[in-house]
Every structure is written in structure tokens, then in C-alpha cells.
MIZAKE-750675 format. One record per residue (C-alpha): x, y, z; residue in three letters; residue number from 0. Coordinates in Angstrom, 3 decimals, always signed. Example, Ala and Ser with C-alpha at 12.3 -4.5 7.8 and 13.67 -1.06 7.14 Angstrom:
residues 2
- +12.300 / -4.500 / +7.800 / ALA / 0
- +13.670 / -1.060 / +7.140 / SER / 1
//
This chain:
residues 105
- -56.184 / -59.208 / -155.723 / MET / 0
- -52.490 / -58.386 / -156.043 / THR / 1
- -49.784 / -60.245 / -154.209 / ARG / 2
- -49.349 / -57.281 / -151.833 / ALA / 3
- -53.069 / -57.325 / -151.037 / GLU / 4
- -52.908 / -61.103 / -150.500 / ALA / 5
- -49.964 / -60.674 / -148.138 / ASP / 6
- -51.988 / -58.071 / -146.224 / GLY / 7
- -54.842 / -60.538 / -145.764 / VAL / 8
- -52.384 / -63.223 / -144.734 / LEU / 9
- -50.836 / -60.900 / -142.159 / GLN / 10
- -54.343 / -60.330 / -140.651 / ARG / 11
- -54.894 / -64.062 / -140.505 / ILE / 12
- -51.527 / -64.430 / -138.768 / ARG / 13
- -52.501 / -61.875 / -136.213 / ARG / 14
- -55.938 / -63.585 / -135.683 / ASP / 15
- -57.768 / -60.558 / -136.923 / GLU / 16
- -59.945 / -62.439 / -139.402 / THR / 17
- -61.790 / -65.779 / -139.364 / LEU / 18
- -60.200 / -68.880 / -140.949 / LEU / 19
- -62.510 / -71.742 / -141.938 / TRP / 20
- -61.235 / -75.285 / -142.449 / ARG / 21
- -62.909 / -77.004 / -145.493 / SER / 22
- -63.970 / -80.652 / -145.387 / GLY / 23
- -61.377 / -81.426 / -148.032 / HIS / 24
- -58.667 / -79.761 / -145.941 / PHE / 25
- -59.582 / -81.804 / -142.901 / LEU / 26
- -59.536 / -85.058 / -144.970 / GLU / 27
- -56.102 / -84.235 / -146.459 / GLN / 28
- -54.725 / -83.247 / -143.065 / LEU / 29
- -55.526 / -86.772 / -141.731 / GLU / 30
- -54.640 / -88.674 / -144.914 / ALA / 31
- -51.288 / -86.973 / -145.220 / ARG / 32
- -50.516 / -87.311 / -141.489 / ARG / 33
- -50.445 / -83.635 / -140.606 / TYR / 34
- -51.845 / -81.911 / -137.534 / SER / 35
- -53.606 / -78.604 / -137.409 / ILE / 36
- -50.442 / -77.308 / -135.650 / ARG / 37
- -48.431 / -78.198 / -138.790 / ASP / 38
- -50.864 / -76.175 / -140.937 / ALA / 39
- -50.664 / -73.173 / -138.668 / TYR / 40
- -46.902 / -73.360 / -138.649 / ASN / 41
- -46.852 / -73.195 / -142.479 / VAL / 42
- -49.451 / -70.416 / -142.393 / LEU / 43
- -47.507 / -68.326 / -139.824 / ARG / 44
- -43.950 / -68.897 / -141.091 / ARG / 45
- -44.381 / -69.707 / -144.791 / GLY / 46
- -44.206 / -67.426 / -147.803 / ARG / 47
- -46.688 / -66.867 / -150.635 / ILE / 48
- -45.725 / -68.826 / -153.760 / GLU / 49
- -46.655 / -67.237 / -157.045 / GLY / 50
- -49.556 / -64.823 / -157.704 / GLU / 51
- -53.117 / -65.091 / -156.210 / PRO / 52
- -55.537 / -66.748 / -158.557 / GLU / 53
- -59.158 / -65.569 / -158.812 / ARG / 54
- -61.714 / -68.325 / -158.066 / ASP / 55
- -65.047 / -67.006 / -159.291 / ASP / 56
- -66.896 / -70.092 / -158.266 / GLU / 57
- -66.045 / -69.540 / -154.558 / HIS / 58
- -65.702 / -65.779 / -154.665 / GLY / 59
- -62.173 / -65.621 / -153.411 / ASN / 60
- -58.499 / -65.671 / -154.452 / HIS / 61
- -56.454 / -68.805 / -153.994 / VAL / 62
- -52.881 / -68.598 / -152.779 / ILE / 63
- -50.304 / -71.224 / -152.093 / ARG / 64
- -48.160 / -70.822 / -148.922 / VAL / 65
- -44.852 / -72.672 / -148.989 / LEU / 66
- -43.247 / -73.600 / -145.667 / GLY / 67
- -42.368 / -76.528 / -143.325 / LYS / 68
- -44.395 / -78.730 / -141.030 / ALA / 69
- -43.233 / -79.008 / -137.465 / LEU / 70
- -41.329 / -82.240 / -138.370 / ASP / 71
- -39.481 / -80.375 / -141.192 / GLY / 72
- -41.449 / -81.724 / -144.110 / ARG / 73
- -41.676 / -79.176 / -146.928 / PRO / 74
- -45.365 / -78.360 / -147.209 / THR / 75
- -47.715 / -76.292 / -149.385 / ARG / 76
- -50.863 / -74.893 / -147.882 / LEU / 77
- -53.682 / -73.899 / -150.266 / ILE / 78
- -55.761 / -71.004 / -148.863 / VAL / 79
- -58.781 / -69.208 / -150.291 / GLY / 80
- -58.478 / -65.495 / -149.278 / LEU / 81
- -61.242 / -62.929 / -149.054 / ARG / 82
- -60.389 / -59.294 / -148.418 / GLU / 83
- -63.479 / -59.055 / -146.155 / PHE / 84
- -64.915 / -61.999 / -144.176 / GLY / 85
- -63.564 / -65.410 / -143.493 / GLN / 86
- -60.804 / -67.069 / -145.567 / SER / 87
- -60.589 / -70.800 / -146.112 / ASP / 88
- -57.967 / -73.524 / -145.598 / LEU / 89
- -58.495 / -75.571 / -148.754 / ILE / 90
- -55.774 / -78.239 / -148.816 / SER / 91
- -52.354 / -79.253 / -147.532 / ILE / 92
- -49.677 / -80.970 / -149.637 / VAL / 93
- -46.535 / -82.858 / -148.638 / ASN / 94
- -43.765 / -81.713 / -151.054 / LEU / 95
- -41.209 / -84.317 / -149.950 / ARG / 96
- -40.498 / -86.843 / -152.711 / ARG / 97
- -41.861 / -90.209 / -151.661 / PRO / 98
- -39.122 / -92.769 / -150.976 / ARG / 99
- -38.727 / -95.726 / -153.237 / ARG / 100
- -38.636 / -99.276 / -151.909 / ARG / 101
- -35.153 / -99.882 / -150.432 / GLY / 102
- -34.169 / -96.168 / -150.083 / GLU / 103
- -33.149 / -94.729 / -146.811 / ARG / 104
//
């Protein structure tokens, strides 16, 4: 899958023209990292693809990283497994903000 093809699938997801499944790992990370599903959809709808799609033969899809911001402004990366046909998968969500050290404001 090329980056242009991945962008086409992402556009279909954004227009609710294809199914999007939430993996168990994604749901765990959502809670552990204090995100809401609305944060994930904000990144998905407004973010940009970072790098090239990577083929995942084990799962039969291509993995992309979508870089954007959560509703509270946190820089966030969303990991998505794309399929040209059929459902795509939300795999994980990552907070890109550097953790504060003790005593920092």
C-alpha cells in the first residue's frame, strides 16, 4: 500500500464509509493513558499520516501512524491498521508529550 492509497482509506474512515474496529490493546491504552474515544477520533479526523505505511503480514493489513492532538492539546500518535477492503483497526494511542520531571512546572 502506498502512502496515497493509505490516505484514501483514511479519508473513507473519516467520512464513515468503512468500519473501524477498536482492538483490546487500544482500549487498554486509551484508559491507561487517560484518553477518551473522542480524543482518538479527533486525531484520526484532523491528524496527518506520519511516514510510510508498513505491511503487517501477520494481521493482513498495513500499519500507519497518524500524528495529531488530543482535545486537550496533547500531541498524540494513533496507530491504525488499514485494509483497503473491510474493516480497519485502531491498534494503539501514544502520548507524545515529554513526561514532567519532579519539581518541573
